[in-house]
C-alpha positions as CSV (number, residue, x, y, z in Angstrom):
1,M,0.0,-1.4,-11.1
2,L,-2.1,1.2,-9.3
3,K,-3.2,0.4,-5.7
4,N,-6.6,1.3,-4.5
5,P,-6.1,2.9,-1.0
6,Y,-9.5,1.6,0.1
7,D,-8.1,-2.0,-0.1
8,V,-5.9,-1.1,2.8
9,F,-8.6,0.7,4.7
10,I,-11.0,-2.2,4.4
11,D,-8.2,-4.7,5.4
12,N,-7.5,-2.7,8.5
13,K,-11.2,-2.6,9.5
14,N,-11.4,-6.4,9.0
15,K,-8.3,-6.8,11.2
16,E,-10.0,-4.8,13.9
17,I,-13.1,-7.0,13.7
18,T,-11.0,-10.1,13.9
19,S,-9.2,-8.8,17.0
20,I,-12.4,-7.9,18.7
21,E,-13.9,-11.3,17.8
22,I,-10.9,-13.0,19.6
23,E,-11.4,-10.9,22.7
24,A,-15.2,-11.3,22.6
25,N,-14.8,-15.1,22.4
26,E,-12.5,-15.1,25.4
27,I,-15.1,-13.0,27.4
28,N,-17.9,-15.3,26.2
29,D,-16.0,-18.4,27.4
30,I,-15.5,-16.8,30.8
31,L,-19.3,-15.9,31.1
32,I,-20.1,-19.5,30.2
33,L,-17.8,-20.7,33.0
34,L,-19.5,-18.4,35.4
35,K,-23.0,-19.5,34.4
36,Q,-22.0,-23.1,34.8
37,H,-20.6,-22.4,38.2
38,T,-17.2,-23.9,37.2
39,F,-15.1,-21.1,38.7
40,D,-14.1,-23.4,41.6
41,A,-13.1,-26.0,39.0
42,L,-10.7,-23.5,37.4
43,L,-9.1,-22.8,40.8
44,L,-8.7,-26.5,41.3
45,K,-7.1,-26.9,37.8
46,L,-4.8,-24.0,38.6
47,S,-3.7,-25.7,41.8
48,H,-3.0,-29.0,39.9
49,L,-1.0,-27.0,37.3
50,S,1.0,-25.5,40.1
51,E,1.7,-28.9,41.6
52,R,2.6,-30.4,38.3
53,S,4.9,-27.4,37.5
54,F,6.6,-27.8,40.8
55,Y,7.1,-31.5,40.3
56,L,8.6,-31.0,36.7
57,S,10.8,-28.3,38.1
58,G,12.2,-30.7,40.6
59,Q,12.7,-33.4,37.9
60,W,14.5,-30.8,35.7
61,D,16.8,-29.9,38.6
62,Q,17.7,-33.6,39.1
63,Q,18.3,-34.2,35.4
64,K,20.5,-31.0,35.2
65,V,22.7,-32.6,37.9
66,I,23.0,-35.8,35.9
67,F,23.7,-33.8,32.7
68,D,26.4,-31.8,34.4
69,H,28.0,-35.0,35.7
70,A,28.0,-36.6,32.2
71,K,29.5,-33.4,30.8
72,A,32.2,-33.4,33.4
73,E,32.9,-37.1,32.8
74,V,33.5,-36.4,29.0
75,K,35.8,-33.5,29.8
76,S,37.7,-35.6,32.3
77,I,38.3,-38.4,29.9
78,E,39.4,-36.0,27.2
79,Q,41.9,-34.4,29.5
80,K,43.2,-37.8,30.6
81,I,43.7,-38.9,27.0
82,D,45.5,-35.6,26.2
83,S,47.9,-36.0,29.2
84,Q,49.0,-39.5,28.1
85,N,52.4,-39.9,26.4
86,F,52.7,-41.1,22.8
87,I,53.4,-44.8,23.8
88,S,50.3,-44.9,26.1
89,K,48.1,-43.4,23.5
90,L,49.4,-45.9,21.0
91,F,48.7,-49.0,23.1
92,H,45.4,-47.7,24.6
93,S,44.0,-46.0,21.6
94,S,41.1,-48.5,21.2
95,D,40.2,-48.4,24.9
96,N,40.4,-44.6,25.0
97,T,38.1,-44.2,22.0
98,K,35.5,-46.7,23.4
99,T,35.5,-45.0,26.8
100,L,35.1,-41.5,25.4
101,E,32.3,-42.6,23.0
102,Q,30.3,-44.3,25.8
103,A,30.7,-41.1,27.9
104,K,29.5,-38.9,25.0
105,S,26.6,-41.2,24.4
106,R,25.5,-40.9,28.0
107,L,25.8,-37.1,27.7
108,V,23.6,-37.0,24.6
109,V,20.9,-39.1,26.3
110,T,20.9,-36.9,29.4
111,Y,20.8,-33.8,27.2
112,R,17.7,-35.1,25.4
113,E,16.0,-35.9,28.6
114,L,16.8,-32.4,30.0
115,N,15.3,-30.8,26.9
116,K,12.2,-33.0,27.1
117,L,11.7,-32.0,30.7
118,N,12.3,-28.3,29.8
119,D,9.6,-28.4,27.1
120,A,7.1,-30.1,29.4
121,L,7.8,-27.6,32.2
122,Q,7.5,-24.6,29.9
123,S,4.2,-25.9,28.5
124,K,2.7,-26.2,32.0
125,L,4.0,-22.8,33.0
126,D,2.4,-21.2,29.9
127,E,-0.9,-23.0,30.6
128,K,-0.7,-21.9,34.2
129,K,0.0,-18.3,33.2
130,A,-3.0,-18.2,30.8
131,L,-5.3,-19.7,33.4
132,S,-4.1,-17.3,36.1
133,L,-4.9,-14.4,33.8
134,K,-8.4,-15.7,33.1
135,I,-9.0,-16.2,36.8
136,D,-7.7,-12.7,37.6
137,R,-10.0,-11.2,34.9
138,I,-13.0,-13.0,36.4
139,R,-12.2,-11.7,39.8
140,S,-11.5,-8.2,38.8
141,D,-14.3,-7.6,36.2
142,G,-17.2,-9.7,37.4
143,E,-20.1,-11.0,35.4
144,G,-21.8,-7.6,35.0
145,E,-18.7,-5.8,33.7
146,L,-17.9,-8.6,31.3
147,T,-21.4,-8.7,29.9
148,N,-21.3,-4.9,29.3
149,R,-17.9,-5.2,27.6
150,L,-19.2,-8.0,25.4
151,S,-22.2,-5.8,24.4
152,A,-19.9,-2.9,23.6
153,M,-17.8,-5.1,21.4
154,V,-20.8,-6.3,19.5
155,N,-21.7,-2.6,18.9
156,I,-18.2,-1.8,17.7
157,Q,-18.2,-4.8,15.3
158,N,-21.5,-3.7,13.8
159,R,-20.2,-0.2,13.4
160,L,-17.1,-1.5,11.7
161,K,-19.1,-3.6,9.4
162,E,-21.2,-0.6,8.4
163,E,-18.0,1.4,7.7
164,I,-16.7,-1.5,5.6
165,L,-19.9,-1.4,3.5
166,A,-19.4,2.4,3.0
167,L,-15.7,1.9,2.1
168,S,-16.6,-0.9,-0.3
169,D,-18.8,1.5,-2.3
170,K,-16.0,4.0,-2.4
171,K,-13.5,1.2,-3.4
172,A,-15.8,0.1,-6.2
173,K,-15.9,3.7,-7.5
174,I,-12.1,4.1,-7.5
175,D,-11.7,0.6,-9.1
176,Q,-14.0,1.8,-11.9
177,L,-12.1,5.0,-12.3
178,I,-8.6,3.4,-12.5
179,A,-9.7,0.4,-14.6
180,P,-8.6,2.2,-17.9
181,F,-5.2,3.1,-16.3
182,Q,-4.7,-0.5,-15.1
183,H,-5.4,-1.7,-18.6
184,E,-2.9,0.7,-20.1
185,L,-0.3,-0.1,-17.5
186,K,-0.7,-3.8,-18.1
187,S,-0.3,-3.3,-21.8
188,S,2.7,-1.0,-21.3
189,Q,4.4,-3.5,-19.0
190,K,3.9,-6.3,-21.5
191,T,5.6,-4.1,-24.1
192,I,8.5,-3.3,-21.7
193,D,8.9,-7.0,-21.0
194,Q,9.0,-7.8,-24.7
195,L,11.6,-5.0,-25.3
196,H,13.8,-6.5,-22.5
197,Q,13.6,-9.9,-24.1
198,Q,14.6,-8.4,-27.4
199,I,17.6,-6.6,-25.8
200,T,18.7,-9.9,-24.2
201,H,18.5,-11.7,-27.5
202,L,20.4,-8.9,-29.3
203,E,23.2,-9.1,-26.6
204,C,23.4,-12.8,-27.2
205,L,23.8,-12.1,-31.0
206,E,26.5,-9.5,-30.1
207,N,28.4,-12.1,-28.0
208,E,28.1,-14.7,-30.8
209,L,29.6,-12.2,-33.3
210,D,32.5,-11.5,-30.9
211,Q,33.2,-15.3,-30.6
212,A,32.6,-16.1,-34.3
213,N,35.7,-17.6,-36.0
214,T,34.8,-17.4,-39.6
215,G,33.1,-14.9,-42.0
216,F,30.4,-17.5,-42.7
217,E,29.5,-17.7,-39.0
218,R,29.2,-13.9,-38.8
219,K,27.1,-13.8,-41.9
220,Q,24.6,-16.2,-40.5
221,I,24.4,-14.2,-37.3
222,H,23.8,-11.0,-39.3
223,Q,21.2,-12.8,-41.4
224,T,19.4,-14.0,-38.2
225,C,19.3,-10.4,-37.0
226,E,18.0,-9.2,-40.3
227,E,15.2,-11.7,-40.3
228,E,14.2,-10.9,-36.7
229,Y,14.5,-7.2,-36.7
230,G,14.7,-5.9,-40.3
231,N,18.3,-4.8,-39.7
232,G,21.4,-7.1,-39.7
233,N,23.4,-5.0,-37.1
234,P,22.6,-6.2,-33.6
235,S,24.3,-3.2,-31.9
236,R,22.4,-0.7,-34.0
237,V,19.1,-2.5,-33.4
238,K,19.8,-2.7,-29.7
239,S,20.3,1.1,-29.6
240,Q,17.0,1.6,-31.3
241,I,15.2,-0.8,-28.9
242,L,16.9,0.9,-25.9
243,A,15.5,4.2,-27.1
244,Q,12.0,2.6,-27.5
245,L,12.3,1.1,-23.9
246,K,13.2,4.5,-22.5
247,S,10.2,6.1,-24.3
248,E,7.9,3.3,-23.2
249,K,9.0,3.6,-19.5
250,F,8.4,7.4,-19.7
251,Q,4.9,6.9,-21.1
252,R,4.2,4.3,-18.4
253,A,5.3,6.7,-15.7
254,K,2.9,9.3,-17.2
255,I,0.0,6.8,-17.2
256,E,0.8,5.9,-13.6
257,S,1.0,9.6,-12.6
258,R,-2.4,10.3,-14.1
259,G,-3.9,7.2,-12.4
260,K,-2.5,8.3,-9.0
261,K,-3.9,11.8,-9.6
262,T,-7.3,10.3,-10.4
263,I,-7.2,8.3,-7.1
264,K,-6.1,11.4,-5.2
265,I,-9.0,13.5,-6.5
266,A,-11.5,10.7,-5.8
267,M,-10.1,10.2,-2.3
268,N,-10.3,14.0,-1.5
269,D,-14.0,14.0,-2.3
270,V,-13.9,17.2,-4.5
271,K,-16.6,19.5,-3.4
272,C,-15.6,22.8,-5.0
273,L,-13.9,23.7,-8.3
274,V,-12.2,27.0,-8.7
275,I,-12.1,27.7,-12.4
276,D,-9.5,29.9,-14.2
277,G,-12.2,31.7,-16.2
278,N,-10.0,33.2,-18.9
279,N,-8.1,30.0,-19.3
280,C,-11.3,28.2,-20.3
281,C,-12.3,30.7,-22.9
282,Y,-9.6,29.6,-25.4
283,E,-9.4,26.7,-27.8
284,G,-5.7,26.6,-28.4
285,S,-4.7,30.2,-29.0
286,Q,-8.2,31.2,-30.4
287,F,-10.5,33.1,-28.1
288,I,-14.0,31.3,-28.2
289,G,-15.9,33.3,-25.6
290,L,-18.0,31.8,-22.8
291,N,-19.8,29.0,-24.5
292,A,-17.4,26.2,-23.3
293,L,-17.3,27.6,-19.8
294,L,-21.1,28.0,-19.6
295,S,-21.6,24.4,-20.6
296,L,-19.0,23.2,-18.2
297,S,-20.4,25.2,-15.3
298,K,-23.9,23.9,-16.0
299,Y,-22.6,20.3,-15.9
300,L,-20.6,20.8,-12.7
301,V,-23.5,22.4,-10.8
302,R,-25.8,19.6,-12.0
303,H,-23.3,17.1,-10.6
304,H,-23.3,18.8,-7.2
305,Y,-20.0,20.7,-7.3
306,Q,-19.8,24.3,-6.0
307,V,-18.3,26.4,-8.7
308,I,-16.2,29.5,-8.3
309,I,-15.1,31.2,-11.5
310,V,-12.3,33.9,-11.4
311,F,-11.6,36.1,-14.4
312,D,-8.8,38.3,-15.3
313,A,-9.7,42.0,-15.8
314,S,-9.0,41.5,-19.5
315,I,-12.2,39.5,-19.9
316,R,-14.2,42.7,-20.1
317,N,-12.5,43.8,-23.2
318,L,-12.4,40.4,-24.7
319,L,-16.1,39.9,-24.3
320,Q,-17.1,43.5,-24.7
321,M,-19.2,43.1,-21.6
322,N,-19.3,44.7,-18.1
323,D,-19.4,42.7,-14.9
324,Q,-23.1,42.7,-14.6
325,D,-23.5,41.3,-18.2
326,I,-21.0,38.6,-17.6
327,R,-22.7,37.5,-14.3
328,H,-26.0,37.5,-16.2
329,Q,-24.7,34.9,-18.6
330,F,-23.9,32.6,-15.8
331,A,-27.1,33.3,-13.9
332,Q,-28.9,31.4,-16.7
333,V,-27.1,28.1,-16.0
334,M,-26.5,28.2,-12.2
335,D,-27.5,29.8,-8.9
336,L,-25.2,32.7,-8.2
337,N,-26.1,32.6,-4.5
338,A,-24.5,29.2,-4.2
339,N,-21.8,29.8,-6.8
340,I,-19.5,32.7,-7.4
341,I,-18.4,34.7,-10.4
342,H,-15.5,37.1,-9.7
343,I,-13.8,39.5,-12.0
344,V,-10.6,41.0,-10.7
345,P,-10.0,44.8,-10.8
346,T,-8.4,46.5,-13.8
347,R,-4.7,45.9,-14.3
348,S,-4.9,42.8,-11.9
349,K,-4.2,39.2,-12.6
350,A,-6.5,36.3,-11.4
351,D,-3.7,33.8,-10.6
352,G,-3.1,34.8,-7.0
353,I,-6.9,35.1,-6.3
354,I,-7.6,31.7,-7.8
355,L,-5.0,30.0,-5.6
356,E,-5.9,31.9,-2.5
357,V,-9.6,30.9,-2.8
358,A,-8.6,27.2,-3.3
359,D,-5.8,27.1,-0.8
360,D,-7.5,26.6,2.5
361,E,-9.6,23.4,1.9
362,S,-8.3,20.1,0.6
363,S,-11.7,19.5,-1.1
364,R,-11.1,22.5,-3.4
365,F,-9.4,22.0,-6.7
366,V,-8.4,24.4,-9.5
367,I,-9.3,23.9,-13.1
368,S,-6.6,25.6,-15.2
369,N,-3.8,24.8,-17.7
370,D,-1.4,27.2,-15.9
371,K,1.4,25.7,-14.0
372,F,1.5,28.5,-11.4
373,K,5.3,28.3,-11.1
374,D,5.4,31.7,-9.4
375,F,3.4,30.3,-6.4
376,P,5.2,27.2,-5.1
377,E,4.3,28.2,-1.5
378,K,0.6,27.7,-2.1
379,A,-0.9,24.5,-0.7
380,V,-3.0,23.9,-3.7
381,V,0.2,23.9,-5.9
382,R,2.3,21.9,-3.4
383,E,-0.5,19.3,-3.1
384,D,-1.0,19.1,-6.9
385,R,-4.7,20.1,-6.7
386,I,-4.5,21.6,-10.2
387,I,-6.7,19.9,-12.8
388,K,-5.9,20.3,-16.5
389,H,-8.6,20.6,-19.2
390,N,-8.8,20.3,-23.0
391,I,-11.1,22.3,-25.2
392,V,-11.2,20.9,-28.7
393,A,-13.7,20.2,-31.5
394,Q,-16.6,21.7,-29.4
395,K,-15.8,19.5,-26.5
396,V,-14.6,20.2,-22.9
397,I,-12.6,17.3,-21.7
398,I,-11.3,17.0,-18.1
399,E,-9.7,13.5,-17.9
400,D,-9.0,13.7,-14.1
401,L,-12.7,14.2,-13.4
402,Q,-13.9,11.8,-16.2
403,I,-15.7,14.7,-17.9
404,S,-16.4,15.0,-21.6
405,I,-19.1,17.4,-22.6
406,N,-20.2,19.1,-25.8
407,F,-20.8,22.9,-26.3
408,Q,-22.2,25.1,-29.0
409,S,-20.0,27.7,-30.7
């Protein structure tokens, strides 16, 4: 499924707000302590924690000595048993076992006590460290600095919340744009899952055929396959379904690619469209003149795009017009001071000019059905800022921009 990039942006902003809230709460707690004149109480608590930590540290040292002694005792008993001859081990087996078990039991008890003291000591040390940091912060920053910092954090939180609102609007726009793709992808994935299930079933039928002992058993398997798939040969049906699966995966990849392109265009906030003029004057192989391009230009300008149209020199002969006449056609549908109509010199091609004009700014996209294979170095080609169009049945359709408009012949 397609992912809306704004989900990540909004999530990151929310994480920033949460992080600021945690720090702001800590500062607020410190300010409350200062206002309640409890700073001395914090110092006293720190002193008590230090004393308690020192006491637990001493207890741990004593318990470590006891533990080491118990450990040495177990080792000594084991060595003593190992050094006995066979007769001694035979006659003293019960006593040896009992003595060793008692020593190991004391070792386990002392080990547990050691761990218990270690946990208690570590807890107090952590508490002491946290309190020390809080006291150091109070001493270094002071009430005025902390108040200013808290105020700054509130301002940052408010700014982040405003940014999230703006991002939410953009997220909703992209969610709406990719909804049809999501629906197609979901349907395609359902088909792919069903084809996988059929392949698994057919492989089971193939295995059953391999293991069948009689002609009757094989006939039943072929009949089952015939009833399920309209063909009694599991291997043949599987080959057909594998071909369907390959085709469906290819179609799914195309849908996903179109969806990602739609997201990319929406994310780049397209402001200017550089149009391959000659390319938009054909319906299939038939030259249809300027009508489709005029309607498209009028629509784009009305929807706040800057429009730059670049024609090949051949447009003059095709239209039987000079440059001034061609510009006059477009002056009736858009402001030529804000938008540009350019016709390249005689015996020149427009491709290089189109790409050069669109190359510098990521908000500029090209409308053309050309692939521009001769210009792989151009940023607009590398970044796939080329938008395809369809002109059919007196309609201009640009799927990537969600455009479908009518024009008169």
